C-alpha positions in Angstrom: -103.4 93.8 -170.5 -104.7 90.1 -169.5 -108.3 91.5 -169.1 -108.1 93.5 -172.5 -107.0 90.3 -174.1 -109.5 88.3 -172.6 -112.4 90.6 -173.4 -111.4 91.1 -176.7 -110.9 87.4 -177.5 -114.2 86.3 -176.4 -115.9 89.3 -178.2 -114.3 88.1 -181.3 -115.1 84.2 -180.9 -118.8 84.8 -180.3 -119.8 85.2 -183.9 -118.1 81.6 -184.2 -119.0 79.9 -181.1 -122.9 80.8 -180.9 -123.8 79.0 -184.0 -122.1 76.1 -182.9 -123.6 76.4 -179.4 -127.0 76.6 -181.0 -126.4 73.6 -183.3 -125.1 71.5 -180.4 -128.4 72.4 -178.4 -130.6 71.5 -181.1 -128.7 68.1 -181.4 -129.6 67.5 -177.9 -126.2 67.9 -176.5 -125.8 69.2 -173.1 -123.3 71.7 -172.0 -122.0 69.2 -169.2 -121.1 66.6 -172.0 -119.1 69.4 -173.9 -117.2 70.3 -170.5 -116.3 66.6 -170.1 -115.6 66.2 -173.8 -113.4 69.1 -173.7 -111.4 67.9 -170.7 -111.0 64.7 -172.1 -109.3 66.3 -175.3 -106.8 68.4 -173.1 -105.8 65.1 -171.5 -105.3 63.3 -174.9 -103.2 66.5 -175.9 -101.3 67.0 -172.9 -100.5 63.4 -171.8 -100.6 61.5 -175.2 -98.6 64.0 -176.9 -97.2 66.8 -175.1 -95.5 64.4 -172.1 -93.9 62.4 -175.1 -92.2 65.5 -176.3 -94.6 65.9 -179.4 -95.0 69.7 -178.4 -96.5 71.3 -181.6 -99.3 68.6 -181.5 -99.8 68.7 -177.9 -100.2 72.5 -177.9 -102.8 72.5 -180.7 -104.8 70.0 -179.4 -104.8 71.3 -175.9 -105.8 74.7 -177.3 -108.6 73.2 -179.4 -110.2 71.6 -176.8 -109.5 74.2 -174.3 -111.7 76.4 -176.2 -114.7 74.2 -175.1 -114.7 76.2 -171.9 -116.1 79.2 -174.0 -118.4 76.8 -175.7 -120.1 75.1 -172.9 -120.8 78.4 -171.1 -122.4 79.9 -174.3 -124.5 76.7 -174.4 -125.4 77.3 -170.6 -126.4 80.7 -171.2 -128.7 79.9 -174.2 -130.4 77.2 -172.2 -131.4 79.4 -169.3 -128.2 79.7 -167.4 -125.7 77.3 -165.7 -127.0 75.1 -163.0 -125.2 74.7 -159.7 -123.8 71.4 -160.7 -122.8 72.7 -164.2 -120.6 75.2 -162.6 -119.3 73.0 -160.1 -118.3 70.3 -162.8 -116.9 73.2 -165.1 -114.6 74.5 -162.3 -113.6 70.8 -161.3 -112.7 69.9 -165.1 -110.8 72.9 -165.5 -108.6 72.0 -162.5 -108.2 68.3 -164.0 -107.3 69.6 -167.3 -104.6 72.3 -166.0 -103.2 69.5 -163.9 -102.7 67.4 -166.8 -101.1 70.2 -168.9 -98.7 71.2 -166.4 -97.9 67.7 -165.3 -97.3 66.8 -168.6 -94.7 69.5 -169.1 -93.0 68.6 -166.1 -92.4 65.2 -167.1 -91.2 65.8 -170.7 -88.7 68.3 -168.8 -87.8 65.6 -166.5 -87.0 62.9 -169.2 -84.8 65.8 -170.8 -83.1 66.3 -167.5 -84.0 69.8 -167.0 -84.4 70.2 -163.2 -85.0 74.0 -163.7 -87.7 73.4 -166.1 -89.5 70.9 -163.8 -89.2 73.2 -161.0 -90.9 75.9 -162.8 -93.4 73.5 -164.1 -94.3 72.5 -160.6 -94.5 76.2 -159.4 -96.8 77.0 -162.2 -99.0 73.9 -161.2 -99.4 74.9 -157.5 -99.5 78.7 -158.1 -102.2 78.0 -160.7 -104.4 76.0 -158.3 -104.0 78.7 -155.6 -105.0 81.4 -158.2 -108.5 79.5 -158.5 -108.4 78.4 -154.8 -108.4 81.9 -153.6 -111.0 83.3 -155.9 -113.5 80.4 -155.0 -112.7 80.6 -151.2 -113.3 84.3 -151.2 -116.5 84.0 -153.5 -117.6 81.2 -150.7 -117.2 83.8 -148.3 -119.4 86.2 -150.1 -116.8 88.5 -151.4 -115.6 89.2 -154.9 -112.1 88.1 -156.3 -112.4 88.7 -160.1 -108.8 90.4 -160.2 -105.4 89.4 -161.4 -102.9 89.3 -164.4 -102.8 85.5 -165.0 -106.4 84.0 -165.0 -106.9 80.6 -166.7 -107.0 81.9 -170.2 -103.6 83.7 -170.0 -102.0 80.7 -168.2 -102.8 78.3 -170.9 -101.7 80.9 -173.7 -98.4 81.3 -172.0 -97.4 77.7 -171.8 -99.0 76.8 -175.2 -96.8 79.6 -176.9 -93.8 78.3 -175.1 -94.7 74.9 -176.2 -95.1 75.7 -179.7 -92.1 77.8 -179.9 -90.0 75.1 -178.5 -91.6 72.5 -180.7 -90.4 74.8 -183.9 -86.9 74.7 -182.6 -86.8 77.9 -180.6 -84.2 76.9 -177.7 -85.7 77.6 -174.1 -88.9 79.1 -175.2 -90.9 76.6 -173.0 -88.5 77.1 -169.9 -88.8 81.3 -170.3 -92.6 80.9 -170.6 -92.7 78.7 -167.3 -90.7 81.2 -165.4 -92.6 83.9 -166.7 -95.9 82.2 -165.8 -94.6 81.0 -162.3 -93.9 84.7 -161.6 -97.1 86.1 -162.8 -98.9 83.5 -161.2 -97.4 84.1 -157.7 -98.1 87.8 -158.5 -101.7 87.1 -159.0 -102.1 85.2 -155.9 -100.9 88.2 -154.1 -103.2 90.5 -156.0 -106.1 88.3 -155.2 -105.2 88.1 -151.5 -104.7 91.8 -151.1 -108.2 92.3 -152.9 -109.9 90.0 -150.4 -108.1 91.8 -147.5 -109.4 95.1 -148.4 -112.8 93.7 -148.6 -112.6 91.9 -145.4 -111.3 95.2 -143.8 -114.6 97.2 -144.8 -117.1 97.7 -142.6 -119.9 95.4 -142.6 -123.4 96.9 -143.0 -124.4 98.1 -139.7 -121.4 96.6 -138.2 -117.5 96.7 -137.8 -115.0 95.9 -140.2 -114.7 92.0 -140.8 
């Protein structure tokens, strides 16, 4: 389901994103500048609004600027492909943005005295980092790890919907979203570790299992 959503959403956004990407490139804007701008926007939405309890505004701002993750990738492709530093910067900024989002949620829930909600947000923060780390570490060892039901797009979508519903007065919507996200994030870590384990057990070319 997650993969279906991600593919269909990206395909639907292509007609909108590509003209913007071309315009920015013609104006001399680099993909790296878009990456940093998107992260700064997420920080404003999360810390400036979400952490203060303005959940609807925070969720909308974070969503808009999170879409730059698709825009900078399109720009990089149009300009001849991502550089190694560009790929490094994009991944690093994603971790900064994710930390800000879940840190802001945890902070606001703490001000509301919701200890269970804070625990869920911290689990999401830790598990989300693990989801990304396991993939990066596997790829650094020469294996693939593009599996899982809760990749970054899905994680931001779930917490964003929870924040919007809570902002519109739906009781416990954010807390339910966080616990759901915590569960699927932990499951995704397990999926990725199992996937890497199976690859490591396969015989190396001309050799024994790794």
